[in-house]
N, C-alpha and C positions, 0 to 999 in steps of 0.2 A: 469215868470218862476213857480210861483206857481199854475197857471192855467194848465199848463202842466203837472206839479206834480199830481194834483188831478185828471185829466183825465186819467193818467196813473195808479193812485191808484184804480180809479173807474174800468178800465179794467181789473185789476189784480184780483180785488173783484169779478167782474161779471165772468172772466173766471175761478176763482176757485169754483164758486158756479154752473157753468154747468157740467153736467156729459155726457161725450160722448155716443153716441147713441149705438156705437158697443159694448161696453162694458156690457151695459143693456142687449143686444140682445144675447151676448154669455151667460152671467150668466142665461138668461131665457131658453136658449137651453139645457144648462146643466142640469138645474132643473128638465125641462122636461123629459130629457132622463133618468135622474136617477129615476123620478116618474113612467116612464114607465117600466124600468126595475124592479124595486120593486113590480109594480103590476103584471109583468109576473112572477116573482118568487113567489109572493103570490098564484097566481093562479094555478102554477104546484107544489108548495111546494118545490122546489129546484130549485138553479140556473141553467140557461141555459149553457150548456157544450160548451166549444169552439171547433173550428173546428177539431184542432189537436186533443182534447182529444176524440172527438166522432169518429176519423177515427181510431186512437188506439183500442178504444172499439170494433168497429166492426171487427177488424182483428182476424184472427184465426190462430193458428199455422198449418204449413203444415204436419210437422211431430207430430204424437200422442205423449203424453208423455210416455205412457206404450205401447212400440212397441210389446213387446210378447203379450200382451193381445189383440191387435188390429189384428195381424198376426193370433192368434188363433180363433179370432172370423171370421175372413175372411175365414179361412179354413172350419170351420163349417158351413158356410153359403155356401159355394160351394160345400160340401159335402152334404148338404141338396138338394142343387138344383139336383146334380146327382143322389141321391135316388129318387127323384120326376120324373126325366126323366127315370130313369129305370123302375120304378113302372108303368109309362105310356106304355113303350115298352112291359112290361109283358101284361097288360091289353088290348092294342091295341087302346089306348088314343092318337089319332093323335094331338089334339091340345097341349098336354103339352110334346111331344117327344122332343128331340133334332132337332135343326134348319135343319140339313142335312136329317134328316127323316121325315121333313115336308113339302119337295120340292113336288109339286103337282105329276110332272112325277113320282117320287119314290113311292108315296102311289098307282100310278095306276099299276107300275110294280110288286110292292108285291101284289096287288089284283090279278092281272093277273096269276102271278106264283102260287100263292096260290090255284087259281080255278081250274087248272089242275092237272092230272096224270103225274108227271115227272120220268122218267125212272132214272134220276141221283140221287134222292134222296134215292134210295135203293141199291145204287153201294157198299157202305161201308159195309152193312150188307151181300149182296151176296159175295162180297169178302173174307168177314172173315168167312163165312161158307164155302165158297170154298177151303180156305187154310186150315182150319181144317180138313174138309174132306179129302183133298189130303195128309196131313201129316199122317192120319188114313189109308187109302187106299194104301199108298206107301209101306207099309210093305208086301202087297200080291200082289199088281200090279202096275207095272210101267206104264203100258200103261192108266190105269184108272186115276192116278195122272197127266199123261199128257193131257189127255181130260178135267179133271177138270180145268187145268190151261187154256186151250182153251177158255173154258166156260166164264171165267173171262175175257178174251181179249175181246171175241165177245160182252158181256155185256158192256163192256167200250165202245166200237166202237158205239154200238147201243144208248148209254146214250149221247156220243157227237152229234150224228145225231139228237136225239131227242132234245136236248137243241139248236142246230143250228136251226132248224125248228122252235122252240118256239121262239128263238131271232129274226128270218127274219119276221115271223108275228106280234110280239109285236113292232118291230121298226117301220113298216108302220103305226101301230096305234097310236103311240107315234108322229110321224111326222105329220100326220094327226089332232091330236088334240092340240098338245103343239108347233109344229114347229120344225124346225133344233136343235133349241138349246136344245131340249130335248135329242138328240143323239149325241151332240157334243163331241169330245174327252176329254175336261176338265171335263165334267159330269161323266164319267165313267159308263154311266147306262147299258152298255152291261155287264159289268163285275159284275154290282150289280145284274142283272137278273140271270147270269150264277152261280154265286157263292148260289144265294138263291134256284136256281132249284136243287143244287145238296146235299141241305141240307134236312134232314129229318123234314117234315112239323111239327112235334111237338117240334122240337128242334129250330126251326127258331125264330130270334129276329130283329125287333119287331115281335110279334106274330101275326098270321094271325087273320084278324078282323073277320072272319067267320069259325065256326067251322067246316062247311060241304064244300067240293069243289063244284064248280059249279056256285058260285056267281061271275060272270064276272062283271068286271068294264065298266060302260057306257061310 
């Protein structure tokens, strides 16, 4: 009995003296992790933020704090852009005009219409002069006033025929250069050419790129 007790005492003593290897490894891992974290903190001067904190820091509010100031700044930006585009149309700077005026076949239409003499652009001045003259002449002669009205109608039909001839020739050139898409219904190229031909050259917008007529587009 004494021998068994001694052996058990030795086993208990040896068991108490031994340290589990797992506990030593865990303590070593924790020590290394803490040392690495402290080293990173010391190198950056601040602790590494958590993922949630980093995501929250990167978020920006969709709605600005001061809506009135943001709306006012947006209006000012839009107004400045409009001013630049209007100035470009006044000076003939195609690169800074609105997108609709920078379409290649519209530029071609403007140059073509501006290069020729159009009867339609003088229609309004002729009508104004004829109406004033008919009002003055009507007091003395109804026949003279009647013939003045006939002159207005004749000039109107001549302007329409001239614009039709212009568009007929221009349409063929546009199809040859840009294809059928240039004269498609959605583009309203014919209406664009007609309305420009009926305006006085100095009042057209965008302004003609050339001061004199005869500069035909290539």
